[in-house]
Every structure is written in structure tokens, then in C-alpha cells.
N, C-alpha and C positions, 0 to 999 in steps of 0.2 A: 462830599467830604465832611461837611458839618455834621451830618448824621453819624458818620463813622466816629468823629471826634466825641460827640455826645454819648454814643454807646460805650466807647472806651472809658470816658470819664465816669459814667455810671457804674461800670464794672469795677474800676479802681476804687471808687467811693464805697461801693458795697463790700469789697474785700477789706478795706480799711476799717469800716464799721464793724465787720465781723471780727477782725483781730482785736479791736478795742473791746468789744463785748466779751470776747474770750478772756482777755486780761482782767476785765472787771469781774466776771464770774469767778475766775480763779482767786482773785484777791478777796472777794467776799467768802468764798469757800475756805480759803486758807485761814482767814480770821476765825471762822467758826470751828475749823479743825483744831487750831491752836488753843481755842477755848474749850476743847473737848466736847463740842456740840456736834458730834459726828452725824447724827441723823439729819441735821439741817445742812451740814457741810457736803455730804455725798451728792445730793442733786445738783448743787452748784458746780462741784468738781466734775461731775459727770457731763454736764452741759459744756463746760470749758474743754474737757477731754475730747468730747465729740467734735469740737471745732479744731482739734489738733494741738491744743496747748500742752507742751511737753511737761511743764511742772504740774499741771492738773493731772495728767496721765500718771506721773510718778506718785503723786500724793494719793490718787485713787488706788493705785497698786498697793500702797501702804495700808489703806483701809481694808482691802481684801486680804492682804497678808496677815493683818492683826485682828480682823473682825470688828473694825471700828465702824459702826453705823450700818454695816452690812454683814451677811453671813460670811464667815471666813471661807475663802475659796482660793486655793493656791494656784489653780489654773488661770483664773481671772487676774490674780496678782501678777503672775508671770506675763500675761498678755499686755497688761498696762505698763509694766516695767520695760518690756520689749519695745513698745511703741515709743516711749519716752527715750529710751537708750538709743534708738535709731536716729533720734534727733540730737544726739550728742550731749544728753544731760547726764553728767557724771554720777550723780547719786543713783539714778536709775541704772546706769551701767554696773555700778557696784552691786546693787540688789539683784540685778539680772544674773550677774556672775555667781552670787550666792545661791540663787535658784538652781543654776546648773550644777553647782558644787554639791548641793544637798539633795538634788532630785526633787525639788519642790515646785510642783506644777508642770514639770517637764522631766524627761528622763535625765538622770545624772550624766554629766559629760564634763570631765575635768579639762579637756582641751578647750571647750567653749567657755567654761568657767574662767580659765586662765586668760583667754582672749578678752573677755569683758572686764575682768578685774584689772588687767593691765591697762586697758583703755581708760578705766575710771581713774586709776592713780596717776596716769600720764596726762590727764585732762588739765589744761592750763588754769581753768577757773576754780575747780574744787579738788583736784587731784591731791595736792599737798595736805588739805584738811582730812581727806579720807585716809591717807596713809598715816597721818598723825594720830587719828582716832584708832586705827588698827593697832598701832604700836602701843598706845595707851591701854587698850583693852587686852593686849596679848597675855598679860599675866592673869587676867580674870577668866579667860576662856580658851578652850582649845581651837575653836573655829577661827578666831583671829590669828592665832599662831599658825594654823594650817594655811590660811590665806597668804600670810606673809611668806611662808615657806614656798608656796606655789609661785609667788611673785619674785622669789629670790631676794627678799628684802630683810 
């Protein structure tokens, strides 16, 4: 019984340390990203993303989407957005929807775009901010107007 308890404790401790290190790696990577030191940010974001950190996956998707610190790669951007979106991260859901809408890194699919865009704007934590930003940029670009039309907003 003691052996089982010890093994369980070690596994839980290991998982906790892994999560903490993913958070730490993400925070370090985000700080470098925000300072536009993308070459230094990418390895930290990648390490956190490899541990399943949804915000790191999203931000790494942005790097590949824009060519920040890495060669621009729409397919990789899509893959990282998808990983993050599946963990309910609203910003990733929004960008995943845009990928489907534009056929960026994936075949264009308006039904999938609508699904992910709706999930993004209906997200409790960031949905209102995403919708507000879309409405603000509607006058500046046809993409935001198209998204709002798709969403019926």
C-alpha cells in the first residue's frame, strides 16, 4: 500500500512540475514575443506548446502565421491554432475559423469557419472582446465584415 501511495505521489508531483514548467516557459516566451524578440521567443513557446500549453500553442501559431522568428508556414500555423482551439482557447478558435474561411493552411470550408468563429465569439472569457474588435475593424476591411455576416451579427 505504501509503495502504491509513493508511486501515485511521484506521478502527481511530476505532472504538477511539468505544468508549472510549461507555464514558466510560456511566460518567458510571451515576454520575449511581446518585446518582438521572436527568435528567442519561439524555442520557449515551442517547449511549452510541446507540453500542451494552449496559450503557447496559439502564440506559436501566430509566429508561423506571420513569420515571426520562423519561416511563415500556414499549415503549421493552422495546426497550432487547432491544438489550442481544441482546448477552448477563444483567440485560437477565432484564428482557426479565419484559416478555414480563407483556406489558409487548410482547404477553405465556410461551415467549419462558421463553427469555430461562433465558438470564439460565444466564449465566456474572450468572446465579447473578439466580437468588439470585429465590429471596430468592420469599416477597415472586408474580412471582418464577412465574418460578422457569417456570424449573423
